Structures are given as C-alpha cells and as structure tokens.
C-alpha positions, 0 to 999 in steps of 0.5 A: 390275507387268509385266516391261516396266514394271519394265524401263522403271523400271530404265532410268529409274533408271539414267539418273537415277543417271548424271546424278547422278554426272555432276553430282557429278563436275562440281562436285567441288573439287580440291586436288591436290599440286603437284610438279616433277621433272627428266626428259630434260633438262626440268623438268616440273611436275605435278599429283598425287593418291594413292599406289601404282603410277604412273598417268601422265596425259599431255594434248594441245593445246590442253589442260592437266593439269586435263582429268584433274581428275576422273580423278586422284582416281578413280585415287587411290581405286583405289590409284594414284599419279596424276600429270598433267604439264604437257607440254614447253613448257606453263607452268609446265613448262620450254620445252626448251632445244634447241627439240625438239618432234619426235614422237620427242622427245615419245615419250621424255618418258613413259619419262623421267618414269616413271624420274624419278618412280620408276615400276615394272613396274606403272605404267600410261599414260593419254594423249590427243591429242598425249599419245597420240602420245607414248604410242604411241612410249613403249609401243613403246620400253620396254614393260616400263615399262607394264603397261597403257595407256588412249589417247584420240582419236589412234590409232597413226600411219597410222590417220587418213585425210586425206580431204576431211572430215578436211582441213577439220577439220585446217585449223589444221595448216597455219595454224600453219606461218605466222609470222602464226599466233602473232598470230592464235591469241593475239588476243583472249585466245586466242579461237582456242582457244575456237573449237577447243574449241567445234568439237571438243567440240560443246555442252560448256561449256569455261569452266573448261578454257579458263581453265586452258589459257590459264594454260599458253599465255598467255605468247607463248613458251609458245604458240610452244612449243605450236605447235612440235609442229605446226611440226615434224610438219607442216613443209610441205617434209617432210610426207608424204615417204617419209623423213617417213613412215619417221620417224613410223612409227619414232616412234609407228607401231610395234605395241605389246605391252601391253593397251590400251584405245583410246577415241574420242569419237563426236562428235569434231570434231578427228579422225574415225575410221570403222568401217574404221579402228576395226576396224584399230586392235586389230591393232597393239595387245597381246592382249585390247586393246579399242577403243571409240567413246564416244557423246555426247562429242567430243574432250575426253571426259574432262571431258564425261562424267567419271563414265562415263569414270572408271569405264571406265578404272579397270575396264580398268586393274584388270581381270584 
C-alpha cells in the first residue's frame, strides 16, 4: 500500500472516529446533582458534576446551563468540580430583588459564586455569550480567583464592529427595548427564541435545548429578567455615549492577566468576528492565550460538536 493511500485511509478513520464520538456524546444520558447557593444577594441554582477544583460554566441568552451538559461530565472526568449556574433571573435562580441587570452586576456574579462555592486559586472559568461579558469583568476584577478561562463567542468589549452586517444580526437589541417585545417574544410558546437558535447555529437541531431554555424563561417574570440584560446595556438614550463607553470598559473591557482560550464559531449568526478583530483579541489577554475560530459550528458550539469542543477545552485547562 502506497503512502498516499495509507494517508487517505488514516484520514477516513479519523473522520469516522470523530463522528462516532459526536454521536455518543449526543446520546449520553444526564443525571447531574442539583444545588443552590446564595451569592451576591441572589439565590442561584445550579447543575453539578465531579469533585476537585471549581470549573464554573456560565451560560448566555437565550440559553440555560444544559448547554454545558456534554462538557460537565468531561470536566468531572478530568478532575474538576464542574458547576453550571442558572444565571440571574433564569428560573429557578432568583430574579434579583433590585432588578439590576447591568454588565457590572453580571461581572460580579462569577466571583461571588466562586466564593460561595468554596473555589480556590486553581478554579477555572468557562463562559459563553452574556456569560462571556460577565467573565471578562470577573477575570479583571479578581484575577487571583481564576487560574485559566475559556470564553466563547463574545470577545472583550470593543472588539465587535457594528457595521451594516452586524447591525442586521443585532436587530433584537432594539426590539427588546420596546414594551411590545415581551408579548412578541413570548408568543406561540416562545417561537421567537426558536428563530434565534436557528439563525445563530444554522442546521443544528435544537429541540432539546429549546425545551430547557423555555423552562427557564416560560414565566413572564423570568422572560422580562432575561430581556433586562439588553434593556440595561442597549438603553437608547445612553447606548454609545462617552459615559456609556466608559462604564462598559470598566465593567468588561479591561485587559485580563490570565491565560485564556477564546473560541468563536465560524458560522455564528449572532456575532461576526473578522480576521482583524480575531488578531486583536490576544493583545488584551494574558501571556500564551489562544484564539481560535472553530469551523463548521455556529453560536452554540458546545452542543453542535461536543466531543471536539470538550477535548479542546480540557486540553487547554490541563496544559502546562
């Protein structure tokens, strides 16, 4: 057998093996521990697997901790106590009594959870979407709490360009400012959220994920809480003003000192990142940080190619 044929056979075997792993991951049954803890004045509920240093996994919108359902067992097998909280306002976590959904409040939550869950200096932070905004702020605020971090699909503040294409993707920012948005989004069993998942992760079958998201946001008060993140951040009279920019930089736009793996789905229909922006991101991360565009996945890459993502995340976290 010549070298070219051996190489082709090896490649075919690798592709087949990856497909088997993905199929196995997608069909795994999940039986996580459930818990709750008071942190920063809010009662947070969470999913948990494993024991060891804390690996806190923070979700975004319109999402739930169940998006980390493939990653949590993988982290547990790697020797971590993997915890995925329902973020503020997402049932069954408490809606904050003060109604604060500012990015500065979100950025306080990971550090408050680290303290409440007994994390130490070996803890790692994994975050996505709005969870990513929270993570950038938390990492900068109290760097000694987190050894490393993996952040997905939302770069640090200032690294997304609101050009025409991005403005079209981001139409919902301004829709959510309207009082009518509550009724529009909740109509027909939250069908609006079905549309966002279809646009943001094209071709992915999100039936399971959407069921879990709707458990979190089905109550009108929880949906209003989730929209509150956007109503604070994109409030029309402040959005883009010098004072607003100053506040966002302080909340989640400062450089971080930890080594970070930043991942972005190449087919993300929510946030587009060009090569210039991808090249700029490492400049505000700790030494030896890594930035990767993941081919063949969209916004919710944790569930689109779980075996690939799980292996990449753990390899980074456990690396020297």
